[in-house]
N, C-alpha and C positions, 0 to 999 in steps of 0.2 A: 531484836530491839528500834525503836522506831528512832525514826529522824530528831526529835525533841530531846529524846535520852539522850541518844549520842551528843548533839550538840552543848547538852549538859552535862555528859563528862567531860568533852573536852574544853571545855568553861572554866569547869571544877580543876582539872588538871592544870591550867596555868596559872590560877589562882593558888596551887597550895604547891608552890615552888617549895623545894624541903633540902637542895644541894646547898655548899656552900659557895655564895656569892663573890669573886674576886674581885677587888675594887682594887685599880692602879692609879698612880697619879705621879707628879712630877715634885720635885724641891723648887718653890717660888712663895719663898715667903714674903708676906706673913699670910698669905694665903694658904698654904700648904708648906711643911717642912717638918723633919726631923729633928729632937731634939733630947738625949738621951736613950737613943731607940725607940721614943714615942713620936709617932705622928701626929701634927697639931698646925693649928690654924684655924680662922673662920672658918674658910669652906669647908675643911675637916670636919670641925664640929658639928654643921649645920650637915652636911653627910651622914655621921655617926648617926647623930638626932634622928636622923629619918628612916636609917635601914633598923637600927632599934626598935623603931614605933610601928614599922610594919613587920616587925617579928621575922627578921632573917638573919642567918650565922652568915657573916663575913671573914675578909681577912685582907688586911690595906698593906698594898706593897708599894713601896717608891722607887721607882726607876727614872732616868735619862728622859726626857720627854718624848724623844722620838720612838722607844721602845716600848714605852707604856701607849702613845698613841696605835702602834702597830698591834700589842696584844685587844686593845679594846676595839678594833676595827674588825680585826678576822677572828674574833672568837667569842660563841654568844657566853650568853650568864656573866658577861664582865662590866663592869662599870668603873664610868674614867673622870676623873675632875680633876682639877676646875678646866673647862673648855670653852672657847671659844665659838660660836659658830658662825661660820664663815661660808660664803655659796657652796667653794670647790667640797665642803665638809657635810652638808645637808644631808644627802642622801645616803651618807655612808652609817649616818648613827640613827636611834631614837633618842632624842631630847629632854630632858626637863628643866626647866627655867629657873634658875634662881633669882626671880626676879628681886629688882633690891640693891643686887651687888653689881656693880658696874668698874670698868675701869679705864682709863685713856692713857693708847699707846702714842709713843714719840722714837723719833731717833735723839739719840741724847751724844752731843760731843763729850771728850772729855775738854777738863776744864783748861788746861795748860794748851790747847789748838785753838789759842784765837783768832788763827785761820780762817779758820772754818768757817764760812759765809753761807754757804746754804739755809735757807727760808722755808722752800717749795721742795715738793718731793720729787717734780723737774730738773730743780737746781742740785738735787741728792745723787742724781744719779752719776754724777762727777764724780763721786767721792765712793770709798771702799766700807762697805756695811758688813760689821758683823751681827749673825742671829742664829740662835739658837735652831738646832734644826729641826722642822715638822713644825712649830710654834705658830701660833696666828700671824706673826706678823714674818714671817717666813714664805708662809703660803698668799698672805697680803700683798710684799712685795713682789712676789713671782706674777701675780696675777697683774700686778701694773708694769710687768716687761723687765723687769732686774733682772740679771744674770747671774747663777754661779758662776765662781771662777774670773769673771768681768768686773764687778759693782755688788755683788754679794759673797759673803763668805759663809758658811752654814760652820756650825761648833756644836760642840755637846753639850757645852754648860757655859755659866754666865763669867766664870772665873777665868775661861779662854778667852773670852771680849776683852777683859782688863789686861789679861797680860800684853794684849797682841796689839794694843791700845800705847802702852807706856812709851815714855820717848825712848828709851832704850832699841824697843825693838819698832812701834810705828810702820804696824800691818795693817791695821782698820785707823778709820776716822770718823766711826760712828758705832753705837751698840742699838738693839732696841730694845722697847718694856715700857713699863710703865714707872713712875715716880717713886712712889712708895715700895716697891718691891727692891728697886736697886738699890735705895739708901738703907734697905734692911739686908739686904745681901753685902753691901759694903761693911755696915757697921758691923755684923757678923765676922767679917775678913780681918777686921782690925785697919780698915784704912777710910779716908775721912769722906764721911757721906756725902760731900756734896763734889764727888770728884767729876759723876756725870752732868751734863749741863742739858738741859732738855732743848733742841733747838727745833725740829721740823715735826708737829703734830700729824701724826697717821690716822688714827681712827680711834672712836670710842663703843665700846660692844658690853654687852651684859654677860653674865656668867652663867653656864649650864653642867650640870651633869649630864651623861647621855651613855646609853649602852649600846655596843653593835648592832648592826642590823639585823642578826640572824637572832637576837634574843628572843624569847616569847614576848607577845604583846601584853599579857597574862603579870608578868612580872614586873614591866615599867607600866603599867596602872597600877599595879599596888605600892611602888616606891610614889608615884607620882600624889596616888591618895594621903598616903602617908606624909607628904610634904604638905599639903592645902589641909591638912588637919594642926599641923605644926603652926603655920600660917593662921589660920582659924583663933588658936589658941595662944600664940602670941610666941611661940616658942622662938619663931623665926626672927622675930622683931628682938627677942631678948638677945642674943646668938650677935647679932647685928650691933644693934647697941654697946654689948661691952667690948668687941672689938673695935668699935667708935671710940671708947672713951682712952683707949689703948695707945692709939697710935694718931690722936688727933693733938 
């Protein structure tokens, strides 16, 4: 067999992925969340539309973020969303940019903690920050020199940060996240949506979906092409516009 024939066969193999794609995510409403056993949210809708257009069979599984991140990082043919592209993550995944979706991450204090005066990240070093394990804010704060057990306290879900910040407990001073997601979580938990007050800006970042580095390039390119077609035909913008109307 000639070299050209071999290369064509390899290219075809990369394009004809026929297995079930495993998709993992976390509960991060309103971007992705579970409702009556169905995984929903604006990014979920974009991911599903992309994979359907690519003609892939897939299943979406919802986990705590640290578990989803570990599964995607260490296995082939696993897609994770929504994920932010930080420097320490960049070489671990094959990235697909969801251009047009962006979020601003901050430190939030409980509304009853009017004694907290920090306005900068440097000032926040003297406080206790609750952060969901392995999230972008966890990695960001570690890269800025925050130390677990000293001023950084990882948890598995946002509910734990709320409980640890209550007047009765008073074990943390800040949580991390974005305004829309925290308000959505508080509303669904039957809590005042103004409980968390934005205090210290951290960073702004675009959304991505990503494959583990061991995933064949052919499969990644197939999904990229499907997303590009969605943009060109206006389907991506229609999903984002629907989401904007719901939460404006």
